[in-house]
Structure formats: C-alpha cells, structure tokens
N, C-alpha and C positions, 0 to 999 in steps of 0.2 A: 461256188468257186469262180474266181475271175478268169478272164481269158488269159491273163499273164500266168496265173497258176497252172492252167491247163497245158501251157507250153513248157513248163519246167522240166528239166532233165536232171536225173540223179545218176551218180555213179553207182554201179552194182558191185556188191562185195560178196565174198564167200563168208561162211560162218566164222572163219578165222580172221575176218576183217582185212582180207586181201582183195584189192580191186580185180575184177574179172576182165576189165577192158570194155565191157558193154555198158549201155546206158538204159535207163528206165524212164518212161514218161509218166509224170504224176497223173493220178487218176485211173491208171490202168492197173490191173491185177498183177502182183509180183508172182513169179514162178517159184516153185519149191526150190530151196537152196539159194535163193536170191535175197539179198539184204541191202538196206540203205542206211545212211547216217542222218541222225536227228540231233539237234542241239537245244538245250534249255539254259537260259541265263537267269540267275537269281541275284539281284542287286540288293544288298543290305546297306544301311547306314550305320554310323558308329553307335547308335542306340539299339542296334539289333532289330530294326524294323525292316520289313521286306517291301520293296517296291512292287506293287501289284497292278495289273491292268485289267480292264473290263472289255471283253470282246464285243464286237458289234452284234446287234440282234439279227442281222442278215448274214453274218459270217457262218459258213457251214462248219459244224463240229463245235459242240459246247457253246452254242449261240447265247449271247448276252451274259455269259458266266464270267466271274472273276477268275483270273489266272495268275500264275507267277509272272515275273517281269516280262520275259520274252521267250519264244520257242519257235522252231521251224526246221524244215529239212535242209540239209546241205545240198547245194547245186553241183552240177558236174564240174570237176576240176578243183573244188574247194577243199581245203583242209578243215578240220573241226574248228580251229580258232578263227579261220577266215569266215566260215559260216556264222559263227557266233557274233563276230564284229558286224557283219552285214545285217543280220537279223535285228540286232539292237538298233542300228542306225536306221534301218527301214521302218521299224515299227514305232519307235519312240524318238528318233532323231538324235540319239546320243552316240557320239563317236568314241570308241574304245580302242586302245592299243593292247592287244593280248599277246604280243610277242613274248615268247618264253613261258607263257601260261599254259598249263595242262588242265584238262577237266578234273574236277574234284572226285567224281565217280561216274560210272557208266552203268546204265540199266539196259539189259537185253529185252527186246520185245519181239513179237512174232515175226515182224518183217525187218528188223534191224537193230541198230545200236543207238542208244540215246545218251549223249554226253551232257553232264550237268556241270555248269560253272557257278561257283558260289563266290561272288565278288563283294568287296566293300567299297562304296563310292558315296561321296556326299553330293547328291544330285539336286539341283534346283528345278523343281517341277515346272515352274513358270517358263523355263528355257527349253522345255522339251517340245518336239513337233510330232504329234501323233499321226500315224498312218490312218487316214480316214476310212479306208476300205476294211480295216481290221480292228482298230482300237478306238473305243469311245471315251475312255477315261483312265487315269492312273492316280494312285495315291500310295502313301506309306501305311503299313499296318503291322502291328506287333503279333507275336505268336498267338496270344489269346484271341485276338480279333479274327485272324484268318481261320483258326479252328472253329470259332463260333460261326463264321460265314460258311464254312464247310458243313457244319451241323445243320445250318439253315437251308442248305441246298443251293446256295448262290456262288459257291467256290468249287472249281473243278476238284474232284475227290482223289487227289494224289494220296496214296496210302502212307507215304513217308513225309507228308507236309510238315508235321510238327518237328520231325527230326532235322529238317533243314536248318532250323534256328540253333540247333545244338551241335551239329557236326561240322559247320563251316569252319575252315581252318585246320581241321584234322586231316591226317593222311589215313591210309588203310589200316595202319597199326595203332591209331589213336594218338599219334603225336600232334601236338598243337603248335601253330605258329604264334600263338598269343603269349603274353607274359606269364611267367611263373608267379603264382600267388603264394605269399608268405602269410601264415595264419596260425592261430592256436589250434592244435589238433583236437578232434572230438573222437568219441568211440566209433563213429562211422569210418574214421580213417585208420583204425587199428589194424585191420587185415592187410591193407596196402602198406602200412608202416612196417609190419613184421615181414612182409614179402621183400621189402627193400633190405631189411636187416639180414635176411637169409642170403642175399646176394653178397653183402659186404662182410659177413661175420668172420671170415678168415683173417681179416685185417685188424680185428679187435680182440684183444685178450679178454677172457671171461665169457666167451660165447661158444666155447668149443664143443659142448655137449648139449643134448636136447634138454636135460635138466636145467642147465645154466640158461639156455634160451627161454625156457618156460619162466624161469625166475625173472629174466629181463622183461618178458612180456608183462608180468605182474607189476614191475617197476614202471613201465610205460603207462599202464592203466592208472596207477596212483598219480603219476604226473599229469595225465590228462584230466583227472578229477580235480586236481588242485590248480590247474591252469598254468602248468610249467612245462608243457610239451608243445614245441613249435614244429610245424611241418611246412615243406615247400610242395605245392600242388601244381601239377601239369594236367589241367582238366580235373579228373578225380583220382589221378595216380600220384601217390606220395613219392617224390623224387629226392627229398632231403628231410632229415630229421635232426632235432636238437632238444635235449633235455637240460633243464637248469634248476638250480636250487636257490630260492630267495633267502632261505635261512642261512645257508653257507656262502651266499653270494658267489656262486661258481657255475661254470658250464660243466655239466657232468657227462654229456655224450653228444656227439655230432657225427653225421655221415651224409654223404651225397651219392646218389646213384652214379656209377662209373660213366654212363653215357650222358650225364648231365653236368659233368665237372667242367671247370674253366668257363663257367657262365656267370660267376659272381653269386651263386646261390648261397654258399656257406657264409660269405660276408654279409649278405642281406639278412640271413637268419640271426647271425650274431648281433648285428645292429638292432634288430627287433628285440632281441633278448636284453640288450643294454638298457632299453627303455623301461624294463621291469625290475632291474637290479639297482642296488643302492650305490650310486657313484661316489658317495662320501666314504665308502670303504673299498679296499682292494678287491678286485674281481680276479678269480683264478680259474685255470683250466690245466689239466694234466694231459700231456701228449708224448709222442715218441722222442727219444734222445737224438742228439745231433748226428751221431754216427749210425743211425738207423735209417735206411732208405725210405721206410714208410713215413718218416717224419719230415721229409723234404717239403712237401706241399703244405701240410698243416702248420709247421713252424713258420714258413714264409707268410702264410695267411695271418697268423696271430701277430707276428711282428709288424705286418703292414697296418694292423688295426691298433697298434700301440702297446701290445703285450710285450713284456720283457722276460727272457729266460731267467729262471730262479733255481730253486733247490732240485737236486736229483732225488729220485725216489723209486720205490718198487710198487707198482699197482697191479693187482690181479696176477701177482707173480712175475710181472714183466718190467724190465728196466724202463723208466719213464722220467719225465722232467716236468716240473711245474712252471707254468707261464703266468705272469701277473700283470694285470692292467691296474696301474696305480690309481689310488683315489684322487678325485679332483683336487682335494685339499693338499695332498702331498705333492701334486704336480705344480702347484702355484709357486 
C-alpha cells in the first residue's frame, strides 16, 4: 500500500447508505455497522469488448492479476459518480463526464456498497496514461477471452463476469436501451409471444376464450414453421408480433406491447413483411372501422404506409374494414 493510500479517508455510511458524519482511514478495521462506498467502472466498445487492466505485481490485493477496467474506494466528500470519474482518470488517464449517469447496479459486500458502471466508449489505447503504481497494462478482450483468463487463474474471479457482457444497457426490470430487433420468430419466442397476446387480447376479436386462444397459439406455431411470423424483440422479450400470409398476400395479425407503442415498431415490422410479399399484387389487411376508437392508431399507421381504406366487412363477428396497398403495377 502506498503512503498516499494510507492517508485516504472515506465517508462512513449506515446500512441504509446514509452518511454518519464520521470518517474512516483506509487500512484500519471498520467497526460493526460501518460501511463505505466502492465504485467499479467497466468500459466496453461497440464490439462488446471489455477494456481490462493488469494490476502491478507489487500492488497489494490481486497482485499481477487482470481486472475489469477500473475500481476503487470513494474518498471523503465524493459522490459515486465523482469517485468513478476520478478513479478512471487516475488509473488510466481517461477523462469521463458522468453527469446524470447512475450506477447500473450495486453489490453489497461485508464492509460497504459497490457501484458498477457499465459504459460504452471508443477508447484509443495509445492515448491512455497508466498509473505506474497500480496498472501495468490494458487491452480489449471479448467475453470468451475473459472467461478463459478467469479459468486460467489470471483474471480476478468476479462471479458475475460473464453477465457483464449481457446485462449492460438493461435496467433492473430487463429493459434495454438498445434498439429493438425485428426478426422472424422461432419456437424459442413462442412463450413470450403468447405472453404479449395475453396482454392485448381484449383489443382483438376472436381471442375471448381460452379455446380461441389455444387455437391462435396453434396458428402462430404454423406461421413460425413456414416463416411467416415476425416478432420485435427487446432483448429476449417479444414486444411486437405480426403474422402474414404469402399465399393470400395479406397481413393477418399484428400487435405491439402497450408500453412499447409510438416507437415505430409496427411500421418496422410491416416494412419487413413487405419484403416477403408480392408487390405485383395488392396487399391487404383488415382493421377496425373509422367510427371505432380502437381503429384510430392502426388506421393512421396503415395510411401512412400507403394503404387505402376499402370494403367494409365483418371479421370474427366484429365490424371491420379492409385496407389495401395497391400493387406496384396499378400504382404506375
């Protein structure tokens, strides 16, 4: 431990993370009921590689081992983000502005609280300035490599190391900040697909009973098998669904999770569908009628994509209307 480290003072907190107003000197034993704050910063690049550092062989604690990007204790008077900014600058010479940023998660340990920040930055390693007293090297490594290093005994054994590559960007409820993926559904998506349908079933005629819902599930399976089921994925959660028929050149079913509407998901699924249908023929979809409040959003969406209102009809015993996207030939 360096002389500087021995003079470090930490704020002391209660178990509820409230400052007690007292200070603790690093290296001394903490008393029962006293806690301090630690921060860890994991910097990833756009290829989902983690910036890792190798500790100096003379540094006390995990000597000569590879570690995640940066970590250390907060000093007296520092907030979590201030401590994170300082530690990153001190150890690798990278200046960060974490204004408005909160930790992605916190792990409680015997003597305190450990805040983890999972950041994405494109860092030029040649421009970093390593703290000679603590860091001997840095480099990028992907998930497979850091797990292999951990198995070889040269990487600090964080029990959650592999999960860091998967959870970055998620909040505690599994919501991702990354883009929604539009793809053909597989049987792996079926359970989440049906979970979404359970949420929106009251807005769709023909799903009123469990028997009808079971029948719909069978229809989804058939569409998955023939490649005519599209889903929008937020991580592994299905937040949008669309069924279509190449034979009849039509959109047969579409729904978006209520909490994910007004994000362009429905339009993206339809555009994906159009790449699979025959544009030399009319493409149809049946939706709610103009005087039905349920039809306000879907009718506006279809019209924005070039669909035109056509024949009135009854579908699943419900007053509906056909919308038509005219064939490319007829539009010439």
